[in-house]
C-alpha positions, 0 to 999 in steps of 0.5 A: 455520430458516435461519442468520441469520434469526429465526422471524419471517423478519427478519434477526437483530440480529447480521446487521443489525449486520454489515451496518451495519458494512460499509455504514459502513466503505465509506461512510468510504472515499468522498471527496466532494471531491478534494484541492486543489492547495495540499493536495498541496504537501508530496507533491512534496518530495524527502523524500516520495519512496521513494528520497529519497537517490539515492546511498544507494539506489544503494549499497543496490542494489549491496550487494543484488546483490553478496550475491544474486549476480545483477543486472538491472533496474537496469543493474548488471553483474557477478557476485556479487563486487561488483567491477563 
């Protein structure tokens, strides 16, 4: 007798349930219609950006690079002292 099969050769109820759950989960990920333009209006707001406050993001990067003793990728120069 193989795993997941009953004596009659049909799939066990547990295997059927698992297959049905996977099919339903994948079906729930499908979108039938793309979002309309008026549904996207809130995504363009500055508050929805990853760095909504540019000055705060620059200060956080400066503190990170000062503590880390490294720089790069953001145009920050200097060493770990934080003086540049």
